[in-house]
C-alpha positions, 0 to 999 in steps of 0.5 A: 562436679555435678553441682557445677554442671547444675549451676551452669545449666540453670545459668544458661536457661536463665540467660535464654529466658531473659533474651526471649523476654527482651525480644518479645518486649522489644516488639511491643515498645519502640524504646525499651527504656521509655516503654513507648509502644510501637505504632501499628503500621497501616497498609492500605490498598484500593481494591475493586471492593474498597477493601482496606486492611490494617496490619501490624507486625504481629498480624501474620495471618492478616498479612498472609490473607492480604498477600493471597488476595493481591496475588489473585488480583495479579493472576486476573490481569495481564502483567503489562496492566498491573505493572506498566514500565518503560518496556510497555512504552517500547512495546507500544512503539514497536507495535505502532511501528509494526502496524505502520510497516504492515500498512506501508507494505500493503500500499507498496504491494498495491502500488506494485500491482497497479504498476504491473497492471498499467504496464500490461495495459500499455503493452496491450495498447501498443499491440492494438496500435500496431494491429491498427497500423497494419490494418490501415496499411492494408486498407491503404494498399487496397485503396491504392490497388483499386485506384490503380486498377480503375485508372489503368482500365479507364485510360485504356477505355479513353484511348480506345474511344473517339477523341471527340467523345473522350473530350466531351466525357472528360469535360464532366470529370473533376479537374484533378481526375481529368488531369490524372487520366490525361497525363496517364494516357499516351501523349498523342491521344492526350493531345488529340483530346485536348485539341478538341476542348475549349482553350479555357478548359485546356489552360485549367488542365495543363497548368502547373499544380502549386 
């Protein structure tokens, strides 16, 4: 029984050794029957220092160093620079749109401010125009009052004067002023004054205005 177990253990160890040799040998050749060696795989990567690393399947330490080196490079640069993809285009488009939108909103705000200022100025101008109209009305009212006061007192003065003297003084006035004073007097006094003027003057003062 012990002998059988010993043979079995020896057999299993032999099989394990054979498999190990087969695997190792298979790594060194591409065809184990033709014994064609495996070509070394070359990985070339451009770096800032023009670093080129040749790697084989057995160069585990070199692979590790290469991965660590490239990992350091990735950490130094933003992902968008190292790995551009379609998302970058979308992000750039969104960024451009956001810039345009900000500019649009700025111009819109400026236009609103200008419109508000314009409306304020328009309102100010309207108020000033109202004030000017009121002042003009007051000035005209004052002028009318002064003219009315002057005419009323001048008529009284002419009515109290001698008709001959009044006719001589009125002859020196302008046609419009003399006519206005005569038509404001009492009819009897006005007729007496006109009778003392020459016919040409009377015709001018009594003719109908066009």
